[in-house]
C-alpha positions in Angstrom: -71.9 -10.6 -2.3 -69.3 -9.1 0.0 -66.4 -7.2 -1.4 -63.2 -9.0 -1.6 -60.6 -8.2 1.0 -57.5 -6.7 -0.6 -54.4 -8.8 0.0 -52.4 -7.7 2.9 -49.1 -5.9 2.1 -45.9 -7.4 3.5 -44.5 -5.5 6.4 -41.1 -4.1 5.8 -38.7 -5.2 8.5 -37.3 -2.5 10.7 -33.7 -1.8 9.9 -31.4 -2.7 12.7 -28.8 -0.1 13.5 -25.6 -1.2 15.1 -23.1 1.1 16.7 -21.1 2.9 14.0 -17.5 2.1 13.6 -15.1 4.3 15.4 -12.5 5.3 12.8 -10.1 6.5 15.5 -10.2 3.2 17.3 -9.7 1.3 14.0 -6.6 3.4 13.3 -5.3 2.9 16.8 -5.6 -0.9 16.3 -3.9 -0.8 13.0 -1.1 1.4 14.3 -0.7 -1.0 17.2 -0.5 -3.9 14.7 2.4 -2.2 12.9 4.2 -1.6 16.2 3.8 -5.2 17.4 4.8 -6.5 13.9 8.0 -4.4 14.0 8.9 -5.7 17.4 7.9 -9.3 17.2 7.3 -10.2 13.5 4.3 -12.0 12.2 5.0 -15.2 14.1 5.1 -13.2 17.4 2.0 -11.1 16.7 -1.1 -11.9 18.7 -4.4 -10.2 18.8 -4.1 -9.9 22.5 -0.8 -8.0 22.2 -2.3 -5.7 19.6 -5.4 -5.0 21.7 -3.3 -4.3 24.7 -1.0 -1.9 22.8 -4.1 -0.1 21.5 -5.7 0.0 24.9 -8.9 -1.9 24.0 -10.3 -5.3 24.7 -9.8 -8.3 22.4 -13.6 -8.4 22.0 -13.4 -4.9 20.5 -10.7 -6.1 18.1 -12.7 -9.2 17.1 -15.7 -7.1 16.3 -13.6 -5.6 13.5 -11.3 -8.4 12.4 -11.8 -12.1 12.9 -8.1 -13.1 12.9 -4.6 -11.7 13.0 -4.3 -12.4 9.3 -7.3 -10.2 8.6 -5.9 -7.5 10.9 -2.5 -7.5 9.1 -4.2 -7.4 5.7 -6.2 -4.3 6.8 -3.0 -2.7 8.0 -1.4 -3.4 4.6 -4.3 -1.6 2.9 -4.0 1.4 5.3 -0.2 1.8 4.8 -0.2 0.9 1.1 0.3 3.2 -1.9 -3.2 3.6 -3.1 -3.5 7.2 -1.9 -0.8 8.6 -4.1 -2.0 10.8 -6.9 -0.9 10.2 -10.5 1.9 12.6 -11.3 1.4 15.1 -14.1 4.5 17.3 -14.3 4.5 17.4 -18.1 7.7 15.4 -18.6 8.7 11.8 -18.3 11.7 12.8 -16.1 9.5 14.8 -13.8 6.8 12.2 -13.5 9.3 9.4 -12.8 11.0 11.6 -10.1 7.7 12.0 -8.3 7.0 8.2 -8.4 10.5 7.4 -7.2 10.3 9.9 -4.4 6.9 8.5 -3.3 8.3 4.9 -3.3 11.3 6.0 -1.3 9.0 7.7 1.2 7.0 4.5 1.5 10.0 2.2 1.9 11.4 4.4 4.7 8.1 5.0 6.5 5.4 2.9 8.0 4.7 1.0 4.8 8.4 -0.1 4.6 8.3 -1.3 8.2 5.2 -3.4 7.4 6.9 -4.9 4.3 10.0 -5.9 6.2 8.0 -7.5 8.9 5.9 -9.6 6.5 8.1 -10.4 3.6 9.3 -13.7 5.1 5.8 -14.8 6.1 4.4 -13.8 2.7 6.7 -16.4 1.0 4.4 -19.1 2.2 1.2 -17.3 3.1 -0.8 -16.6 -0.1 -3.2 -14.2 1.6 -0.5 -12.0 3.0 1.5 -12.1 -0.3 -1.6 -11.0 -2.2 -2.2 -8.2 0.3 1.4 -6.9 -0.1 1.2 -7.1 -3.9 -2.2 -5.3 -3.9 -1.2 -2.6 -1.4 2.5 -1.9 -2.4 3.2 -3.1 -5.9 0.1 -3.0 -8.1 -0.8 0.7 -7.4 2.7 2.0 -8.1 3.2 -0.3 -11.1 0.0 1.2 -12.6 1.4 4.7 -12.0 4.6 3.9 -13.9 2.6 2.4 -16.7 0.5 5.5 -17.0 3.6 7.8 -16.8 5.2 5.9 -19.7 2.0 5.9 -21.7 1.7 9.7 -21.5 5.4 10.1 -22.4 4.8 8.0 -25.5 1.7 10.1 -26.4 3.9 13.3 -26.0 6.5 11.8 -28.3 9.2 11.8 -25.7 9.9 8.1 -26.1 9.0 5.4 -28.6 6.4 2.8 -27.6 7.7 0.5 -24.9 7.5 -3.3 -25.3 6.1 -5.3 -22.4 4.7 -2.2 -20.8 3.2 -4.3 -18.0 6.7 -5.0 -16.8 7.9 -1.4 -16.8 7.0 -0.9 -13.2 9.1 -3.7 -12.0 12.1 -2.5 -14.0 11.8 1.1 -12.8 11.0 0.5 -9.2 13.0 -2.7 -8.5 16.3 -0.8 -7.7 14.7 1.6 -5.3 12.9 -1.1 -3.4 16.0 -3.3 -3.2 18.1 -0.3 -2.1 15.9 0.4 0.9 15.2 -3.3 1.7 18.8 -4.4 1.7 20.7 -1.3 2.8 22.8 -1.8 5.9 21.3 1.3 7.5 17.8 0.7 9.0 15.4 2.4 6.6 13.5 3.8 9.6 16.7 5.9 10.4 16.8 7.4 6.9 15.5 11.0 6.9 13.2 12.2 4.0 15.8 14.3 2.3 18.3 11.4 2.2 15.6 9.1 0.8 14.8 11.6 -2.0 18.5 11.9 -2.8 18.8 8.1 -3.1 15.8 8.1 -5.5 17.3 11.0 -7.5 20.5 9.0 -8.0 18.4 6.1 -9.5 16.4 8.4 -11.7 18.8 8.4 -14.7 18.8 4.6 -14.8 15.0 4.5 -14.6 14.8 7.0 -17.5 17.2 4.9 -19.7 15.2 1.8 -18.9 12.2 3.2 -20.7 14.0 4.9 -23.5 14.3 8.4 -22.0 17.2 10.7 -21.3 17.9 13.1 -18.5 17.3 16.8 -19.3 20.5 18.6 -20.3 
């Protein structure tokens, strides 16, 4: 009787390795997207214009993003507010000041340029609206909610009702100030932006039950 032949083992497929993504080229394309958006708006944005501004071919762009909508959503993620650290100054006033300063910096920087270019289109484009909310509103609303939670734990303020709405109340004024101001936000220097945020700070404090330090 001949010994049985052991079953053959499946051969693992060889992993295919593509060319790694070039982070610098990705950034150049997203910077170009912002520039074209600022000049032409979403309706005037084309992938060909973005590729030309970045100095690459449209084929290079399409290897990364399949449409101009995907490209713009990626730009929103890049210029959004997810990179800001949670403030921890030890006081409600100090923490809110940090958040307001950061929001003012965003609204007068590249993030603000992107918001102004897309806000009209987002009114009837669900994907873009979601991208703006996810990149520019939800992260900073969470920061405000955490700031208020810590202040309640420290006994600085009583518990706040509808805490999920606190971010809208605290940040609405600074956002509308820089969106609706007659002076183009791109022309506002950082010191002026911080001063505007500081003027709104006492109102933000009162909105959550706090008081400015004497």
